[in-house]
N, C-alpha and C positions, 0 to 999 in steps of 0.2 A: 231578230225583229224584222225579218225579211218578208217579201211577198213573192209568190211564185204560182205558176199554173202550167197545166198541160192542155194541149189542144189537138183535135183530130177531125178529119173530114174524109168523105168517101173518095173525092177527087182531089188532085193536087191543087194547092193554093200557094200564092206568094206569102212568105212569112210576114211581109210588111202590111198585109191585110189586117194584122193584129196590132200594128204599131199605134193606132189611135187609142186602143185599149191599154197598151203598155204605158204610153205616155201619161194617161190619166191615173193608172195605178201608181206610177212613180210620183206623180204630183200630189195626189190626195192620200196616198199611203205614207209610210215613213221610211221609204227606201231612198235611193240616190247616192249610194256609196259603193258603186260597182254593179255590174250586171253580167249575165251570161245566158247563153241559149244552147240547146242541143236539138238536133233534128235528124230525121231519117232522110238520107240522100237518095238520089235517083240511081245510085249504084248499089243500093240495098244496104249500105253501111251507115253507121251512126257518125255524125259530125258535130263539132261544138265550137263555140267561141266564148271567150271571157275577157273582161276588161275591168280595171280598177276604177275607171271613171263612171259617172252616171250614164245611164242609157242615153239621155239627151245630149251628152257631151262626147259620145264615142263616134268618131268619124266613119267607122266601119259599119254603122247601123244600116246605112243604105245598101251596102254590099250584101250584108246578111239578109236584109229584107227582100232582096231580089231573088233569093233562093226559093224554089218551089218544093213543097213537101206535102205529105199527108199527116205527119205527126211531128209535134214540136213541144219542147219544154223551155220555159223562160223563167229566169230567177232574177229578182231585183233585190239588191243587198242593202241591209242596214244592220251591221254587226252589233252584238251586245257590247263588245269591247272595241273601241275605235283603234286600239293598238294592233288589231288584226287586219288592218286595211292593206292587204298585200295580195299578190296574184295566187300564191298557194292556197289561200283561204277563200278565194273568189269562186263562186259556184255557177253552174252545176259541176259535179265531179264525173269524170269519165272512168268507167271500169277499164283497167289495163287490158283485159281480155276482149273488150269490145262487146260485152254482153248487154250493157245498159248504160244510161246516163241518169244521175240521181241528184236531188237537192233536198235541203232541210230548212225548215222554218221553225224557229223556237230556240230552246236551250237544252242540251243534253246535260243532265245533272251528274251522271256517273261516268264521266269521261276520263278522269285523271288516272285511274289504275290502268285502264286500257291504253291511254296515251303512253304511259311508261313502257308497257309491253311492246307496242308497235314501234316506239322510238328505238328500243333495243334491237329491233329487227331492221332498222334503217328505213322505216316506211312512213315516218311523220315528217312533213315538209312545212307545215304552217303552225299556227298557234291557237286557232279557234277550237271550240268544243265539238264542232261537227266532224272534223277529220277522223278521229278515232272510230266514230260510228261508221264512217264510209269504209275504213279499213276492215272493220268487222263484216260488213256486207260483202266485201270482196271474197272473204273466206267462206261465208255461209250461203251465198246465193247459189241456187240450183235452177237451171233453165227448166221450165215446165211447172215449177212449184207455184201455187197461187200467190199472186203478188201480195194479197192481204195477209197471208201467213208470214211471209218473210219480213214485210214492213212492220207488222205488229210485233214480231219477235225482236226486231231491232229496237223498237220503242220500249218493249219490256226490259231489254238488256241495259239500255242507257237511261231510261226514265226521263223525267222532266217533261218539257213541252216539245211536241214533235209532229209537225205536219211534214209529210214526205212525198215528193213528186218523183215518179219513175217513168222513164222512157226505155222500153226494152228493144233489143234487136228484133227487127221485123215490124216494129211500129206500134206495138201495144203500149198504151199509156194508162197510168194509174195515179191516184192521189189519195194518200192516207191522211185521215183527219185525227190528229192527236194533240192538238194545241187548243186548250180551252180558252185562250186569250184571243184567238184568231180563227173564226169559223171558216169552213170550206164549203163552197157552193158549186153545183154543176148548172150549166145553162148553155144556150146556143147563141152565137152571134152569126146570124144568117145560116149558112150551111155548115159552119164550123162549131163543133162541140167543144166545150171548155170545162175543166174542173180547176177552180182557182181559190186561193185564199181571199179574205174579205176586207182588206185595208186596216187590219187591227182595230176593227170596230165591232162591238158585240151586237150588231144589228145587220140590216141588209143594205147599208149605205153604199156598198160596192155597186149596186144597181142604180143608185141615184147619181153617183159621181163618176163612175168608170164605165159602166155598161148599161146605160139607160134603155137601150134597145134590145136587151137580152130577153129571150123567150125560154120556156121550159125550165124555169128557175126552181132549184131544189137545194135544200140544206143537206149536207152529208153528216150523218150522225157521228158523234165522237167515238173514236177508236174503231171506225170502220173505213173501208177503202172503196172509193168510187173508181170505176174503170170506164173507159170510153170505147165503144165498139167501133168497127171499121167505118160506120157512117156517122160517127160522132155522138151517137146516143149514149146516155149514161146509165150504168147499172150500179147499184149499191148506195144510191142517195136516198135520203128519208122521204 
């Protein structure tokens, strides 16, 4: 029951330019049980931060906010099971090979068999339903494959509700819309393009409560993927 988004712009921006939006998403959504972010560094690599506290309570938010980037992914957590409030289940997840950073919003229905398989391989560290899907992605991801293909295949494999946010090495960002309970929208906040979940509200309340100044507002059709170009403009939205 999380909220998450990806953002991109043509020129570097401080991540804390997005903090007012993040604060409102956490306040008016149903998150507040941990958060994390991944971003493209000025060294060309992917970097990330996670904390089990709410965004508003994390003392490192100012440090993270001072970072300049052109691409970022932010995840605000509200787990389906509060027994999974631990760092191994806090998102987003880093690919061990540094190819991407990814997060999930929803509930994977078919995770148990895969969990047993990956546990036998020593690759399961948490207890939430998302992690088996992340392990699957590590094995199936291929650089250069259209993001919509691999994210759609992940959803097909694990079923259930699945919005998936992906930040790839190099800065490409994507948001797959596969959660019928939480629509995904693309829009702009000034020069920054965003693809975001919508406060677990089956309407456009995200624009009333969290992003009232947003422009170029579009709904992302279910089971499709929105991508943000280098200038932040969206493709794949309805």
